[in-house]
N, C-alpha and C positions, 0 to 999 in steps of 0.2 A: 407286814403284809399290807398290800394295797387295800384301801377301804372298799367295802361292798358297793358303795355309791359309784365307784368307778368301773362298774361292770355293766355290760349290756343286759337287758331284761330277757332276751331270748335264750333258750336252752342251747347247750352244745350238742353235737351229734357224734356219738362214739361209733365208729365203723370198724367192727372187730368180729371175727368169726368164732374164735375159741371162747367157750362159755366161762372158763376160769379167768381169762383175761377180762372178759366183760364184767364179771363180778368184782374183780380187783379195781378196775377203773371206775365202776359205779360207786364202789365204797369210798374211794378217794374224793370223788365229786360230791358225794353226800356229806362227807366231813367238811369240805370246803364251802358247803351250801351253794353249790353250782347246779342249777337244773340241767337235766340231760335226757337224751333218748338214745336208744341203741339200735343199730342196724347190723345184721349178720354178714352182709357183703355189700359190694358197691352198688348192685342193682337195687337192693332193698333201700339203701341210702338215697338213691336217686328218686325212688318212688315216694319216700318220705318228704324229700325236698320239693316235690311237685305239690304237696299238700300244705306244708308249713315252712317257716323260716327258722334258721339257726344262726347262732353268733359265731361259733368256732367249730371246725370239723377236725376230729381226732381220728386219724386214718391209719390202719394197718396196711402194709404193702402186699403181704401174701395172704390172699383169700380166694375161696372158690367162687364160681359163677362170674363175678367181676372183681378183678384185683384192684389194689389201691391206686396204681398208676393210671389205669383206665378211668376210674372214678374221678381222680383229681383232674384229668384232662377234660372230662365232660362237665364237671361242676365249674371249672374255670371258664369254660365257654358260656355257661349259663349265668354264672355270677363271677365276673372278672375280679372283683375286689374281695372275694372270699378269703377268710383267714384259716389256714390249714396247718395242723401239726401232724407230722408223720412219725409213726412208730416203725422202727426197723432194727433188725439184728445185724445189718451190714454197717461196719464202721470204717471201711476203707475210704481214702480220700476221693477216689474216682466215683465211688457209689454215692458219697455225700454230695459231691458237686452235681451229679446227675439229679439227685433228689431236689436240691435247691433250685436248679434250673427249671423245675416244674412250677415255680412261683409259690412255693409253700412258705409259711412264716418261719417255721423252725422244725427241727427233727429231734426225736428222742430215741436213744439207743436202748435196746432190750439187752438184759433184764433191766427193768425200771429202777432208777435211783429215786426213791420216794420224794425226798425233799427237793431235788432238782426238778422232778416232774411237776410238783406243786408250783414252784417258782415259774417254770416255763409256761404252764397253763395260765397262771395269774397274769403273766406279762402279755400273753396272747389275748386274754379277755380285756385287759386295759387298752391294748392296741385297737381291738374291735370297737371298744367304747369311744375312743378318740376319733376313729374313722367315721363313726356314726354322727359324732358331734359336727365334724367337718361337713358331712353330707347334709345334715340338718341346716347348717348355716347357709349353704348354697341354695337349698330349697326355699328357705325363708327369704333370701335375697330375690330369688326368681319370682316368688309369690308377691313380694312387695313391688317388684318392677311391674308385674301385670296389673296389680291394683292401681299403681300410680298412672300407668298408661290409660287404664279405663277412666280414671278420674280426669286425666288430661283431655281425653276425647269428649267426656261429658262437658267439661268447662269450655272447650272450644266450640261445641255446638250450641251451648245454652247461654254463653256470656253475652252481655249487651255492650254496645260501644260506649265508652266513657273515657274521660281524660286520663284515668289512671290504669286503663286496661293493659297497656304494654308493661308498665312497671309491675303490676300484679302478676302477669304471666311470667315475667322474667324471674321474679322471686319464687314462684311456684315451680318453674322449670329447674331452678337451682336446687331447690329442696329435693326434687325427684332425682336429679343427676347425682347429688351427693349420696343418695341411698342406693345407687346402682353399683354392682360389681365390687371389685376390691377397692380399698381406700377408706374414706371416712366412715361409710356405712358399716362395712365389715369390721373395722377397727373397734367401733363402739360395742358391737355384739361380742367380739372376741374378748375385749376387756371385761365385759360383764360376765362372760363364761369363766375367765380366769379368777375374777373376784369371788364367784360362787364356789370355786374349788380350791381356794388358797389354803395351804397347810402351814400353820406356824411352825417354825423351826428354831433351833437354838441361836443365840447371839442376835436376836431381834431381826432375823432374816425370814423371808417367806420362801417356801418351796413352790415353784411354778412348773407345771407340766411342760416338758421340752417341745412337744409337737405344737401345743397351743402358742407357746412363746415364739417358735419359728414362724407360725402363721401370722402372729402379730408383727414380727419383723418384716415379713413379706408385704403385709398391708401397709406398713409404715413406708416402705420403699415406693409402693404405688402412690401413697398420699403425697410424698415428696415430689413425685413426677407430676401429679395433678397441680400442685402449687407452682412448680416450675413452669408448666404449661400456661397457668393463669398469669404468671409474671410476664411470660413471653407475649401473651395477648395484650397486656397493658402496654408493653413497650411498643407493639405495633400500632396501637390506637393513639399513642402519644407521638409517634414518629411522623415527621413531615416527609412526604414522598417527593422525590426529585424526578419529574417527568422529562425525559430526554428523547430526542429524535432517535427512533429505533426502527429496524426493519423486521418484518415478520420472520425472516430467516433466522434472525438472532434469537428469537423466542423458541423456534422449532429446534435449533441446535442445542438448547439447554435440556431438552426432554431426555435424551439418552443418559446424561449424567445423573438426572434425578432418578431414573429407573435403576441405574447401577447402585445408587445409595440404598435402594429398597430391595435389592436382588435377593437377599436371604429370605424375606417374606414371600416374594414371588416364587422362588424355587421350592419353598416348603409346601406351598399350596398347589404346585404344578401348573402355575398360570403362564400364559403366553401373552406378551405385549406386542401389539402391532403399531408401528410408528406411522405418522401421517405422511402422505405423499401430496406435496403441494408445489405446483410449478408457478414461477413468478415470485415477485417480492413486493410487499405492501408497506408503505410508510406508516408508522405508528408513533405514538408518544407514550413512553412507558418508563417505569422504574423497574429495572431488571431484577434486582434483589427481591423486591416485593412480589414480582411475577413468579420467581422461583419458589417462593413460599406457597403461592397458589398452586403451582404444579405439584409440589410435594404433597400438600394436603389433599388435593383431588385424587392423585394417584394412590395415596395411602388409603383413602376412603374406598376407592374401587377395589383395592387388594383385600381390605378387611371383609367386605360383604360379597365378593365374587365367589361362586361355588368353586370347589377344587377342580383343577384340570379344565378350566374355561379360559376364554380370551378376554383381554382388556384392549379395546380398540381406541386409538387416538386419531382424530382426523380434524382437518381444517377446511372451513368453507368461508365464503363471502356472502353476507346477508344484509342487503339494504344499507350499505355504507358502514357496515361493521365487519371486522375480522373476527371470526368465531372459531374458537378452539374447543372441541368437544371430547369428552372421555366417557366411554360407554363400557359398562360391565353388566353381565347377566346376574340375576339374583334369584333366590328361591321364592317361588310363588306361594308365600304363606302370610300369616297375620302381620309379620313384620315387613315383608317385602311389598305386598300388594296394598298400598295405602291410597286413600282418596286424594284428589287434587287439592282439596281444601287443606288437608293436613300437610301436604307437600310444601305449601307456602310457608309453613312454620319452621321448616328445617333450618332456615338461616337465623331464626330468633336466638338470642343468647340463652345458653344452657339447655336448649330444647334437644331431646333425643327420642328416637323411636326404637332403634336397635339397642340391645344391651352392649356395654363396652366390650371391646375385644382386647383382653388382657395381654395377648401375645405380642402386640405391637406398641404397647404404651411407651416403651423406651424411645421409639422413633417418631412418636406423634409430636408435631410442632406445638400443638395446643392441647388443652384438656377441658373437661367439664362440658363437652358439647359445644365448644366455642369455635371449632375449626371452620365450619361453613359460615359462621358469623364474620370471622376475619376475612374469609374469601370474598364475601359480599361487600365488606367495608373497603377492601383494597380495590375491588372492581369499580365501586362508586367513586373512589378517589382518582381513578383513571378516566372518569366520565363514561364508564362502561356499565355493563350489567352482568349479573350472574343468575343463572337458573339451574335448578336441579329437580328432576322429575322422573316419574316412571314412564316407560314407553314400551311399545311392542317391537321386538327385534325380528325383522323379516329376512335377515341376511343369511340365515342357515336354512336347511331343509325343513326344520320344524320351527314354527314361530314360538318365541319365548319372551318372558318378561325381563326387562333390563332397566337400568338406571342411566340417565343421560345427564351429565354435568356439563354446562355450557357457559363459557366465558366470552363475552362480547366486548371488543375494544374498538373504539371509533377509528375509522380510517382517516388519516390526515389529508388536508388539501382537497376536501370534498364537502360541499355544502349539504347539510341535512337538517331536517326539522328537529327541534328539541322534543324529547320524549319525556 
């Protein structure tokens, strides 16, 4: 039997109307040293859940006042990840399928087989325990991120100009980035968790919990993606750009292809992309493969942080001797979105991050560790151009809203201009 250490501390809730069944289940729980409370029907159970928390719900389907199915539906709305065991006298395949579709962990056929019931209850408690570990890891990562951001803000406002300030900030930003989201930060935490729960087995092997090991494999995959993105960044920094005579129409024609490559993420969030309308053609000097990298990075950045069912607008303008390609996306006006202009300047610094990483898109990210906008700025400079990303107020819709504007400036050829 699983060690008591692999159980949640919270009691289970027995939802059963018959007194003799209550006594039977209470006796088994007492033998197993599982703390419990009893509710006589679904309504009593809901009232108890409003006052305290439970690890596992053991629910009878047939009860007066509020039956088990109604209780399960309501508790799932309130606690989506609740772990529920169902007691039922129905053992037909259709009835069992219907029960499992309610999102329960498992079912127990009446009359109870004692040993099978004990095993099922123990497994459900272990499952709840592992889910709580996963939730705790995510909360710790979130807290660490907030702490690091507060520290970064403090450092930015209090630091004094010195010869090593850029190097110090880059090292600190790297530390912060490695601690965020999946990857290195989570992996070390998971390994420590596995180490604390290792169970020696025969033949000099260890027994490792499957869910924790799967979580470790998932983070290993993220870590490899981060290393791959870092290698890609190094390649771009070492690569010599070949600036060739190019027309603005050549750049604009590349945009639909980049959008298509990211279509799965666009569709998943219900986003709409609006292509630029630009009459005329402007002579530029550009490395097209490098500009495609910029387009993908900026579009992916807009996709990651745009609210669902919003627009991503791409437009082209001419500004004082520069061809300007802009990508605009709305953002949520919160602590992450509404940042000061001073902090916005740091977005192109190596390893600097304000938003938490978006795990869903890491496979398609050209770079990692907060280096995407750094590479964009580097490529823009190699084109003798400029790159800016900033918050702005969007007045294009009925209600004004906060948005992010990423702007790439490329110098127009055959036109004199002052050096900036």
